[in-house]
Legacy VTK file of the C-alpha trace (Angstrom):
# vtk DataFile Version 3.0
C-alpha trace
ASCII
DATASET POLYDATA
POINTS 444 float
0.000 0.000 0.000
1.365 3.430 -0.938
1.872 5.946 1.821
-1.536 7.143 3.035
-3.392 5.233 0.309
-5.180 1.924 -0.189
-3.925 1.555 -3.769
-0.810 2.094 -5.927
0.505 -1.273 -7.106
0.163 -0.626 -10.831
1.514 2.948 -10.713
5.163 3.579 -11.638
5.301 7.293 -10.945
4.360 9.155 -7.780
1.190 11.206 -7.672
1.667 14.899 -8.320
1.391 16.701 -4.956
-1.309 18.925 -6.398
-3.346 15.902 -7.433
-2.744 14.349 -4.033
-4.025 17.433 -2.219
-6.925 17.842 -4.654
-8.257 14.335 -4.048
-7.732 14.158 -0.296
-10.900 14.150 1.833
-9.190 14.323 5.206
-9.654 16.098 7.525
-13.338 16.768 6.858
-14.384 13.136 6.486
-12.692 12.331 9.808
-16.097 12.763 11.445
-17.030 9.442 9.853
-14.307 7.624 11.826
-16.627 6.167 14.522
-18.919 4.812 11.828
-16.027 3.500 9.738
-14.665 1.567 12.698
-18.094 0.154 13.408
-18.562 -0.917 9.775
-15.084 -2.485 9.624
-15.751 -4.410 12.819
-19.081 -5.722 11.496
-17.490 -6.722 8.193
-14.627 -8.608 9.817
-17.066 -10.275 12.202
-19.122 -11.491 9.253
-15.975 -12.725 7.443
-14.902 -14.614 10.561
-18.316 -16.154 11.149
-18.473 -17.195 7.478
-15.073 -18.908 7.703
-13.530 -16.610 5.099
-10.797 -15.351 7.413
-9.878 -15.424 11.076
-10.298 -11.879 12.334
-10.420 -11.994 16.112
-7.256 -9.907 16.418
-8.632 -7.319 13.976
-11.959 -7.166 15.792
-10.242 -6.600 19.132
-8.045 -3.864 17.675
-11.010 -2.138 16.007
-12.973 -2.226 19.264
-10.026 -0.720 21.111
-9.661 2.020 18.496
-13.357 2.855 18.826
-13.067 3.172 22.579
-9.979 5.388 22.310
-11.623 7.557 19.672
-14.681 8.054 21.877
-12.464 8.890 24.857
-10.434 11.390 22.856
-7.143 9.564 23.312
-7.073 8.684 19.607
-7.560 11.306 16.907
-7.773 11.203 13.140
-4.620 12.810 11.803
-1.811 12.382 9.328
-1.310 12.672 5.573
-3.887 10.061 4.661
-6.071 10.149 1.581
-9.267 9.669 3.553
-10.652 8.360 6.827
-10.647 4.780 5.497
-6.904 4.988 4.794
-6.344 6.338 8.288
-8.275 3.432 9.832
-6.244 0.839 7.980
-2.938 2.597 8.668
-3.714 2.773 12.392
-4.842 -0.840 12.341
-1.642 -1.855 10.547
0.393 -0.114 13.210
-1.333 -2.240 15.817
-1.663 -5.677 14.200
0.673 -5.634 11.182
0.039 -6.674 7.558
-3.055 -8.723 8.413
-4.876 -5.394 8.800
-5.481 -5.414 5.035
-7.698 -8.495 5.409
-10.562 -6.220 6.364
-10.688 -5.309 2.651
-11.596 -8.880 1.641
-14.931 -8.759 -0.176
-15.246 -5.016 0.366
-14.489 -1.771 -1.465
-14.277 1.816 -0.366
-17.345 2.333 -2.566
-19.673 0.262 -0.396
-17.766 1.161 2.778
-18.172 4.920 2.439
-21.869 4.839 1.625
-22.442 2.506 4.594
-20.629 4.981 6.843
-22.649 7.817 5.328
-25.970 6.056 5.853
-25.126 5.397 9.509
-24.158 9.054 9.964
-27.410 10.131 8.315
-29.522 7.908 10.553
-27.814 9.289 13.660
-28.104 12.875 12.399
-31.824 12.472 11.767
-32.272 11.520 15.413
-30.137 14.477 16.512
-32.068 16.978 14.402
-35.391 15.593 15.554
-34.316 16.147 19.179
-33.261 19.706 18.352
-36.565 20.270 16.556
-38.455 19.054 19.610
-36.523 21.507 21.804
-37.592 24.425 19.599
-41.175 23.149 19.654
-41.037 23.074 23.463
-39.941 26.711 23.476
-42.909 27.696 21.301
-45.328 25.591 23.335
-44.013 27.032 26.584
-44.704 30.585 25.431
-48.138 29.577 24.132
-49.029 28.036 27.494
-47.865 31.150 29.370
-50.199 33.417 27.387
-53.494 31.558 26.929
-55.687 34.696 26.719
-53.416 37.171 24.927
-54.394 38.196 21.414
-52.989 40.219 18.557
-53.781 40.942 14.928
-53.324 38.105 12.485
-51.921 39.233 9.158
-52.314 38.558 5.469
-50.170 40.436 2.954
-48.437 41.866 6.064
-51.611 43.862 6.757
-53.862 43.486 9.780
-56.587 40.989 8.954
-58.387 39.339 11.923
-57.674 38.898 15.643
-56.070 35.652 16.767
-54.787 34.355 20.063
-51.038 34.680 20.540
-50.946 31.008 21.470
-52.609 30.139 18.156
-49.986 32.101 16.250
-47.117 30.469 18.095
-48.605 27.032 17.553
-48.702 27.665 13.811
-44.910 27.519 13.928
-45.097 24.502 16.254
-47.078 22.485 13.699
-44.695 23.386 10.886
-41.867 22.002 13.018
-43.981 18.941 13.824
-44.035 18.126 10.120
-40.259 18.551 10.124
-39.929 16.160 13.066
-41.923 13.538 11.177
-39.797 14.097 8.091
-36.668 13.196 10.074
-38.272 9.843 10.865
-39.009 9.326 7.173
-35.470 10.270 6.109
-34.016 7.909 8.706
-36.155 5.108 7.271
-34.879 5.911 3.772
-31.263 5.729 4.974
-31.913 2.463 6.818
-30.538 0.082 4.176
-27.123 -1.578 4.390
-24.996 -1.390 1.195
-22.072 -3.345 2.650
-21.272 -6.310 0.434
-21.991 -4.488 -2.822
-18.237 -4.105 -3.275
-16.994 -1.716 -5.920
-20.101 -2.301 -8.034
-20.712 -6.028 -8.671
-20.694 -7.693 -5.273
-18.007 -10.193 -4.323
-16.736 -13.636 -5.274
-16.660 -14.347 -1.538
-19.909 -15.612 0.036
-20.983 -12.346 1.653
-23.634 -12.685 4.344
-25.154 -9.255 3.742
-28.063 -9.916 6.081
-25.609 -10.532 8.913
-23.648 -7.322 8.397
-26.916 -5.385 8.195
-27.965 -6.945 11.501
-24.641 -6.188 13.178
-24.846 -2.539 12.110
-28.452 -2.050 13.161
-29.919 -1.742 9.672
-33.382 -3.180 9.104
-32.613 -4.371 5.570
-29.868 -4.937 3.024
-29.503 -3.859 -0.617
-31.221 -5.505 -3.590
-28.841 -4.434 -6.363
-25.103 -3.868 -5.996
-24.911 -1.208 -8.707
-27.698 0.795 -7.123
-26.301 0.252 -3.624
-23.022 2.089 -4.268
-24.571 4.782 -6.516
-27.710 5.621 -4.528
-27.703 8.974 -2.730
-31.449 9.441 -2.583
-31.287 9.321 1.200
-28.808 12.208 1.198
-31.014 14.250 -1.132
-33.970 13.647 1.157
-31.839 14.596 4.162
-30.876 17.887 2.527
-34.420 18.473 1.334
-35.767 18.022 4.861
-33.043 20.318 6.222
-33.815 22.965 3.601
-37.524 22.943 4.343
-36.955 23.154 8.085
-34.567 26.066 7.563
-37.316 27.813 5.587
-39.721 27.242 8.482
-37.135 28.669 10.877
-36.629 31.620 8.558
-40.344 32.427 8.638
-40.302 32.289 12.428
-37.161 34.436 12.443
-38.771 37.020 10.185
-41.624 37.455 12.649
-39.234 37.712 15.579
-37.425 40.473 13.700
-40.640 42.295 12.833
-42.302 41.901 16.222
-39.229 43.079 18.132
-38.992 46.274 16.057
-40.579 49.486 17.304
-43.070 49.555 14.412
-44.716 46.399 15.792
-43.398 46.349 19.348
-45.032 43.024 20.139
-42.063 41.486 21.950
-38.847 42.369 23.690
-35.741 40.281 23.197
-33.731 39.162 26.179
-30.272 40.671 26.510
-28.695 37.231 26.336
-30.199 36.589 22.893
-29.616 39.938 21.204
-26.709 42.192 20.322
-25.922 45.889 20.125
-24.451 48.401 17.742
-20.866 49.619 17.733
-22.144 53.147 17.024
-25.744 53.464 18.232
-26.031 52.859 21.993
-29.807 52.392 21.942
-29.847 49.419 19.594
-30.988 45.909 20.529
-30.572 43.774 17.426
-32.215 40.381 16.715
-29.025 38.912 15.272
-29.837 35.271 16.028
-33.023 35.518 13.988
-31.341 37.471 11.200
-28.456 35.020 10.961
-30.871 32.104 10.830
-32.758 33.850 8.047
-29.482 34.481 6.270
-28.214 30.914 6.542
-31.150 29.425 4.690
-29.248 30.039 1.465
-26.378 27.866 2.643
-28.588 24.868 3.313
-30.690 25.258 0.172
-27.380 25.624 -1.674
-26.206 22.341 -0.161
-29.303 20.638 -1.597
-28.750 22.150 -5.041
-25.078 21.178 -4.779
-25.891 17.490 -4.307
-28.648 17.425 -6.916
-26.210 18.916 -9.406
-23.577 16.304 -8.531
-26.024 13.478 -9.171
-27.337 14.784 -12.465
-26.303 12.475 -15.344
-23.877 10.386 -13.267
-23.462 6.969 -14.942
-23.638 3.858 -12.784
-22.093 2.946 -10.525
-19.604 4.868 -8.368
-17.923 8.067 -9.567
-15.548 10.259 -7.601
-18.081 13.086 -7.847
-19.808 11.339 -4.963
-16.972 12.286 -2.639
-18.593 15.736 -2.607
-21.892 14.497 -1.157
-20.790 14.521 2.452
-19.534 18.119 2.843
-22.986 19.314 1.759
-24.743 17.073 4.271
-22.306 17.904 7.078
-22.713 21.634 6.490
-26.510 21.449 6.370
-26.668 19.387 9.554
-24.326 21.686 11.479
-26.099 24.819 10.265
-29.592 23.569 11.045
-28.577 22.233 14.450
-27.088 25.600 15.426
-30.117 27.540 14.180
-32.549 25.302 16.059
-30.478 25.674 19.207
-30.323 29.473 19.192
-33.953 29.957 18.193
-35.096 27.704 21.032
-33.152 29.905 23.435
-34.310 33.132 21.832
-37.998 32.197 21.875
-37.893 30.871 25.445
-36.310 34.037 26.799
-38.283 36.746 24.967
-41.050 38.777 26.633
-44.302 39.544 24.842
-45.803 43.030 25.169
-49.409 42.006 25.608
-50.856 45.512 25.944
-49.264 46.574 22.677
-50.708 43.499 20.969
-54.183 44.159 22.351
-53.974 47.790 21.304
-53.119 46.740 17.735
-55.953 44.204 17.746
-58.434 46.929 18.774
-58.374 48.241 15.196
-62.078 48.088 14.133
-61.059 46.921 10.661
-60.087 43.535 12.121
-63.767 42.856 12.883
-65.106 43.573 9.400
-65.564 39.869 8.638
-67.418 39.334 11.920
-69.674 42.283 11.109
-70.419 40.741 7.725
-71.245 37.431 9.428
-73.568 39.240 11.853
-75.360 40.895 8.933
-75.812 37.488 7.282
-77.338 36.184 10.500
-79.655 39.224 10.465
-81.022 38.131 7.102
-78.793 39.712 4.457
-77.125 37.763 1.668
-73.397 37.450 2.066
-72.765 39.695 -0.943
-74.846 42.514 0.590
-73.356 41.909 4.032
-69.808 42.019 2.601
-70.532 45.346 0.885
-72.128 46.905 3.960
-69.261 45.821 6.212
-66.763 47.236 3.733
-68.559 50.579 3.516
-68.767 50.715 7.319
-64.958 50.622 7.475
-64.585 53.706 5.269
-67.617 55.648 6.571
-69.659 55.462 3.382
-72.913 53.957 4.702
-76.133 55.730 3.819
-78.485 56.706 6.610
-80.658 53.682 5.880
-77.657 51.375 5.828
-76.352 52.925 9.043
-79.601 51.965 10.749
-79.122 48.374 9.629
-75.489 48.138 10.707
-75.336 50.209 13.913
-77.295 47.803 16.170
-74.868 45.007 15.283
-71.660 46.923 15.960
-72.046 46.607 19.724
-72.240 42.829 19.371
-69.020 42.612 17.367
-66.036 42.695 19.730
-62.607 41.082 19.682
-63.525 38.823 22.581
-66.726 37.622 20.935
-64.987 37.219 17.603
-62.417 34.932 19.193
-64.982 32.989 21.240
-66.992 32.315 18.096
-64.047 30.562 16.484
-64.459 27.328 18.376
-64.243 24.670 15.697
-61.143 22.433 15.493
-58.083 24.293 14.252
-59.592 27.769 14.687
-58.062 30.700 16.580
-60.484 30.868 19.537
-59.841 29.843 23.159
-61.712 26.533 23.090
-60.107 25.397 19.851
-56.645 26.482 20.985
-57.046 24.637 24.291
-57.601 21.428 22.340
-54.661 22.313 20.117
-52.412 22.738 23.153
-53.362 19.270 24.365
-52.437 17.738 21.023
-49.164 19.661 20.946
-48.228 18.353 24.392
-49.035 14.828 23.254
-46.666 15.193 20.292
-43.799 16.129 22.583
-44.486 13.201 24.877
-43.958 10.737 22.017
-40.660 8.879 22.171
LINES 1 445
444 0 1 2 3 4 5 6 7 8 9 10 11 12 13 14 15 16 17 18 19 20 21 22 23 24 25 26 27 28 29 30 31 32 33 34 35 36 37 38 39 40 41 42 43 44 45 46 47 48 49 50 51 52 53 54 55 56 57 58 59 60 61 62 63 64 65 66 67 68 69 70 71 72 73 74 75 76 77 78 79 80 81 82 83 84 85 86 87 88 89 90 91 92 93 94 95 96 97 98 99 100 101 102 103 104 105 106 107 108 109 110 111 112 113 114 115 116 117 118 119 120 121 122 123 124 125 126 127 128 129 130 131 132 133 134 135 136 137 138 139 140 141 142 143 144 145 146 147 148 149 150 151 152 153 154 155 156 157 158 159 160 161 162 163 164 165 166 167 168 169 170 171 172 173 174 175 176 177 178 179 180 181 182 183 184 185 186 187 188 189 190 191 192 193 194 195 196 197 198 199 200 201 202 203 204 205 206 207 208 209 210 211 212 213 214 215 216 217 218 219 220 221 222 223 224 225 226 227 228 229 230 231 232 233 234 235 236 237 238 239 240 241 242 243 244 245 246 247 248 249 250 251 252 253 254 255 256 257 258 259 260 261 262 263 264 265 266 267 268 269 270 271 272 273 274 275 276 277 278 279 280 281 282 283 284 285 286 287 288 289 290 291 292 293 294 295 296 297 298 299 300 301 302 303 304 305 306 307 308 309 310 311 312 313 314 315 316 317 318 319 320 321 322 323 324 325 326 327 328 329 330 331 332 333 334 335 336 337 338 339 340 341 342 343 344 345 346 347 348 349 350 351 352 353 354 355 356 357 358 359 360 361 362 363 364 365 366 367 368 369 370 371 372 373 374 375 376 377 378 379 380 381 382 383 384 385 386 387 388 389 390 391 392 393 394 395 396 397 398 399 400 401 402 403 404 405 406 407 408 409 410 411 412 413 414 415 416 417 418 419 420 421 422 423 424 425 426 427 428 429 430 431 432 433 434 435 436 437 438 439 440 441 442 443
């Protein structure tokens, strides 16, 4: 084996240093080391159980390396081509030439995608936990303000009154869909490609079901070509991350708007805001703005991978080395954004009087006035016109007589109470919604 590589026997000339540096994936793929050790251990175990080789010494050394890596006494370092080369070099240092036997019936092609699938499954669980933490922050604020209300908006214009808890729960349910998507992505990644080899399987009798079992996969691959070329799970991972970042961006936008003096609906906590180097009075919502700004990175990661996969012939191509940086970046970015938004939402203070003052705008009750006119016997078309004219003071004397008695009945409180059906913005409906939200967070 050439220095730092798993290949080189048929080459007569050394690799150009520029080519060597260009193709190297260390150090960034070093984060796959725990998974690589686990996959190597499972593979050697299967080879030993199948009578293909005797690997007890290799298994013991791989277990020891995993323990040292977890404890921090072993680190991925050196001029190796990739994490797989590092594993074998470290193993060779410990057990000698027999370390190369872990390559029997296996290629880096099926090894790396097995590592990547394990990383993806673990990352889905991580991001679901982070999503749940942000949901808890939203739910906590909703529970603290069960009676507070504010204007709901369409086209960024005041539309109808809604409970603050209802508005916060709208973001909760968007994140609930994200949480379910992480389960779906994990299921997509849950297929073991080990045993597919470079592209055609192996002449050795691979027990692919056994390696899948040892690694915690629920199933093994059906087609070796597809197994090493498939990155659908990574696309779905990045798609789920992109959509959740868009949900976080929408939440962030409202935190930015509501904390500004023009809205004044909330006050950010000092610990989750920043100041200006010039203007002493400033309290800036940087966490929300940075989250909003980082959406482009994650969406770009998705486009990056989709572009890599376009028109790739079967089976493995080196283009696929570039799949992992996109996934790593998206995971790290989303995790950080979820973490800071959970803290920011939990710590902010809502200005309930300012919200109620904004919701006292009579225009917000125009729809309820129209509904009252319908109940009084008017067609909806006539009621809609009368309610609209009432807002701009253009009712005739006769029309004024029809509308005036109903105005006293149309209040914010009554408007909210009337919205009692499932999913609506009134107190009864929101109370049921809160119960369902709590139940979601209690699920394991």
